[in-house]
PyMOL CGO cylinders between C-alpha atoms (Angstrom):
from pymol import cmd
from pymol.cgo import CYLINDER

trace = [
    CYLINDER, 92.76, 84.89, 77.39, 93.65, 83.56, 80.84, 0.3, 1, 1, 1, 1, 1, 1,
    CYLINDER, 93.65, 83.56, 80.84, 96.97, 85.43, 80.98, 0.3, 1, 1, 1, 1, 1, 1,
    CYLINDER, 96.97, 85.43, 80.98, 95.49, 88.89, 81.86, 0.3, 1, 1, 1, 1, 1, 1,
    CYLINDER, 95.49, 88.89, 81.86, 93.67, 87.34, 84.82, 0.3, 1, 1, 1, 1, 1, 1,
    CYLINDER, 93.67, 87.34, 84.82, 96.92, 85.97, 86.20, 0.3, 1, 1, 1, 1, 1, 1,
    CYLINDER, 96.92, 85.97, 86.20, 98.66, 89.29, 85.70, 0.3, 1, 1, 1, 1, 1, 1,
    CYLINDER, 98.66, 89.29, 85.70, 95.93, 91.08, 87.65, 0.3, 1, 1, 1, 1, 1, 1,
    CYLINDER, 95.93, 91.08, 87.65, 96.07, 88.54, 90.48, 0.3, 1, 1, 1, 1, 1, 1,
    CYLINDER, 96.07, 88.54, 90.48, 99.85, 88.70, 90.80, 0.3, 1, 1, 1, 1, 1, 1,
    CYLINDER, 99.85, 88.70, 90.80, 99.79, 92.51, 90.65, 0.3, 1, 1, 1, 1, 1, 1,
    CYLINDER, 99.79, 92.51, 90.65, 97.18, 92.65, 93.41, 0.3, 1, 1, 1, 1, 1, 1,
    CYLINDER, 97.18, 92.65, 93.41, 99.25, 90.30, 95.55, 0.3, 1, 1, 1, 1, 1, 1,
    CYLINDER, 99.25, 90.30, 95.55, 102.35, 92.46, 95.10, 0.3, 1, 1, 1, 1, 1, 1,
    CYLINDER, 102.35, 92.46, 95.10, 100.39, 95.57, 96.09, 0.3, 1, 1, 1, 1, 1, 1,
    CYLINDER, 100.39, 95.57, 96.09, 98.99, 93.90, 99.21, 0.3, 1, 1, 1, 1, 1, 1,
    CYLINDER, 98.99, 93.90, 99.21, 102.40, 92.59, 100.30, 0.3, 1, 1, 1, 1, 1, 1,
    CYLINDER, 102.40, 92.59, 100.30, 104.09, 95.90, 99.50, 0.3, 1, 1, 1, 1, 1, 1,
    CYLINDER, 104.09, 95.90, 99.50, 101.66, 97.88, 101.65, 0.3, 1, 1, 1, 1, 1, 1,
    CYLINDER, 101.66, 97.88, 101.65, 102.96, 96.50, 104.96, 0.3, 1, 1, 1, 1, 1, 1,
    CYLINDER, 102.96, 96.50, 104.96, 105.67, 99.16, 105.43, 0.3, 1, 1, 1, 1, 1, 1,
    CYLINDER, 105.67, 99.16, 105.43, 103.63, 102.13, 104.21, 0.3, 1, 1, 1, 1, 1, 1,
    CYLINDER, 103.63, 102.13, 104.21, 102.14, 105.01, 106.13, 0.3, 1, 1, 1, 1, 1, 1,
    CYLINDER, 102.14, 105.01, 106.13, 98.34, 105.26, 106.25, 0.3, 1, 1, 1, 1, 1, 1,
    CYLINDER, 98.34, 105.26, 106.25, 98.47, 108.07, 103.68, 0.3, 1, 1, 1, 1, 1, 1,
    CYLINDER, 98.47, 108.07, 103.68, 100.53, 105.97, 101.27, 0.3, 1, 1, 1, 1, 1, 1,
    CYLINDER, 100.53, 105.97, 101.27, 98.27, 102.96, 101.76, 0.3, 1, 1, 1, 1, 1, 1,
    CYLINDER, 98.27, 102.96, 101.76, 95.22, 105.11, 101.09, 0.3, 1, 1, 1, 1, 1, 1,
    CYLINDER, 95.22, 105.11, 101.09, 96.78, 106.49, 97.92, 0.3, 1, 1, 1, 1, 1, 1,
    CYLINDER, 96.78, 106.49, 97.92, 97.68, 103.06, 96.53, 0.3, 1, 1, 1, 1, 1, 1,
    CYLINDER, 97.68, 103.06, 96.53, 94.38, 101.49, 97.52, 0.3, 1, 1, 1, 1, 1, 1,
    CYLINDER, 94.38, 101.49, 97.52, 92.38, 104.41, 96.14, 0.3, 1, 1, 1, 1, 1, 1,
    CYLINDER, 92.38, 104.41, 96.14, 94.27, 104.28, 92.86, 0.3, 1, 1, 1, 1, 1, 1,
    CYLINDER, 94.27, 104.28, 92.86, 93.68, 100.55, 92.48, 0.3, 1, 1, 1, 1, 1, 1,
    CYLINDER, 93.68, 100.55, 92.48, 89.98, 100.75, 93.33, 0.3, 1, 1, 1, 1, 1, 1,
    CYLINDER, 89.98, 100.75, 93.33, 89.51, 103.85, 91.15, 0.3, 1, 1, 1, 1, 1, 1,
    CYLINDER, 89.51, 103.85, 91.15, 91.25, 102.25, 88.17, 0.3, 1, 1, 1, 1, 1, 1,
    CYLINDER, 91.25, 102.25, 88.17, 89.13, 99.12, 88.41, 0.3, 1, 1, 1, 1, 1, 1,
    CYLINDER, 89.13, 99.12, 88.41, 85.95, 101.12, 88.82, 0.3, 1, 1, 1, 1, 1, 1,
    CYLINDER, 85.95, 101.12, 88.82, 86.82, 103.54, 86.02, 0.3, 1, 1, 1, 1, 1, 1,
    CYLINDER, 86.82, 103.54, 86.02, 87.63, 100.72, 83.62, 0.3, 1, 1, 1, 1, 1, 1,
    CYLINDER, 87.63, 100.72, 83.62, 84.41, 98.92, 84.50, 0.3, 1, 1, 1, 1, 1, 1,
    CYLINDER, 84.41, 98.92, 84.50, 82.24, 101.98, 84.10, 0.3, 1, 1, 1, 1, 1, 1,
    CYLINDER, 82.24, 101.98, 84.10, 83.89, 102.93, 80.80, 0.3, 1, 1, 1, 1, 1, 1,
    CYLINDER, 83.89, 102.93, 80.80, 83.48, 99.40, 79.46, 0.3, 1, 1, 1, 1, 1, 1,
    CYLINDER, 83.48, 99.40, 79.46, 79.80, 99.31, 80.41, 0.3, 1, 1, 1, 1, 1, 1,
    CYLINDER, 79.80, 99.31, 80.41, 79.20, 102.76, 78.94, 0.3, 1, 1, 1, 1, 1, 1,
    CYLINDER, 79.20, 102.76, 78.94, 80.87, 101.75, 75.68, 0.3, 1, 1, 1, 1, 1, 1,
    CYLINDER, 80.87, 101.75, 75.68, 83.96, 103.90, 76.08, 0.3, 1, 1, 1, 1, 1, 1,
    CYLINDER, 83.96, 103.90, 76.08, 87.65, 103.08, 76.19, 0.3, 1, 1, 1, 1, 1, 1,
    CYLINDER, 87.65, 103.08, 76.19, 88.43, 101.01, 79.30, 0.3, 1, 1, 1, 1, 1, 1,
    CYLINDER, 88.43, 101.01, 79.30, 92.06, 102.20, 79.41, 0.3, 1, 1, 1, 1, 1, 1,
    CYLINDER, 92.06, 102.20, 79.41, 91.00, 105.84, 79.49, 0.3, 1, 1, 1, 1, 1, 1,
    CYLINDER, 91.00, 105.84, 79.49, 88.48, 105.06, 82.23, 0.3, 1, 1, 1, 1, 1, 1,
    CYLINDER, 88.48, 105.06, 82.23, 91.16, 103.25, 84.21, 0.3, 1, 1, 1, 1, 1, 1,
    CYLINDER, 91.16, 103.25, 84.21, 93.55, 106.19, 83.97, 0.3, 1, 1, 1, 1, 1, 1,
    CYLINDER, 93.55, 106.19, 83.97, 90.96, 108.76, 84.98, 0.3, 1, 1, 1, 1, 1, 1,
    CYLINDER, 90.96, 108.76, 84.98, 89.53, 106.54, 87.73, 0.3, 1, 1, 1, 1, 1, 1,
    CYLINDER, 89.53, 106.54, 87.73, 93.00, 105.71, 89.03, 0.3, 1, 1, 1, 1, 1, 1,
    CYLINDER, 93.00, 105.71, 89.03, 93.97, 109.37, 89.26, 0.3, 1, 1, 1, 1, 1, 1,
    CYLINDER, 93.97, 109.37, 89.26, 90.73, 110.32, 91.01, 0.3, 1, 1, 1, 1, 1, 1,
    CYLINDER, 90.73, 110.32, 91.01, 91.01, 107.35, 93.35, 0.3, 1, 1, 1, 1, 1, 1,
    CYLINDER, 91.01, 107.35, 93.35, 94.60, 108.20, 94.23, 0.3, 1, 1, 1, 1, 1, 1,
    CYLINDER, 94.60, 108.20, 94.23, 93.62, 111.75, 95.18, 0.3, 1, 1, 1, 1, 1, 1,
    CYLINDER, 93.62, 111.75, 95.18, 90.64, 110.57, 97.23, 0.3, 1, 1, 1, 1, 1, 1,
    CYLINDER, 90.64, 110.57, 97.23, 92.70, 107.84, 98.91, 0.3, 1, 1, 1, 1, 1, 1,
    CYLINDER, 92.70, 107.84, 98.91, 95.46, 110.30, 99.75, 0.3, 1, 1, 1, 1, 1, 1,
    CYLINDER, 95.46, 110.30, 99.75, 92.98, 112.65, 101.40, 0.3, 1, 1, 1, 1, 1, 1,
    CYLINDER, 92.98, 112.65, 101.40, 91.31, 109.80, 103.29, 0.3, 1, 1, 1, 1, 1, 1,
    CYLINDER, 91.31, 109.80, 103.29, 94.65, 108.34, 104.38, 0.3, 1, 1, 1, 1, 1, 1,
    CYLINDER, 94.65, 108.34, 104.38, 95.77, 111.72, 105.68, 0.3, 1, 1, 1, 1, 1, 1,
    CYLINDER, 95.77, 111.72, 105.68, 92.77, 111.87, 108.02, 0.3, 1, 1, 1, 1, 1, 1,
    CYLINDER, 92.77, 111.87, 108.02, 93.53, 108.53, 109.67, 0.3, 1, 1, 1, 1, 1, 1,
]
cmd.load_cgo(trace, "trace")
C-alpha cells in the first residue's frame, strides 16, 4: 500500500523540476491540472463516487482555469 504514495511523490517532484523552463501559461496549466485532479479525486471519494472519474473531471477543469490564470500573469 506504500507504493502509490511513492509514485505520487516522485510524480510531483518531476512536475516541479520540469516547470522551470515553462512559460507562466504552461505552469498555470500544469499546476491547475494537478490541483484540480487531486481536489476532484478527494471530493469524489468523500461523496462516494469514483475517484478516477473525479480526478479526470477535476484535472480538466483545473487545467482550463490554470491556463486562463497563467495567461493573465
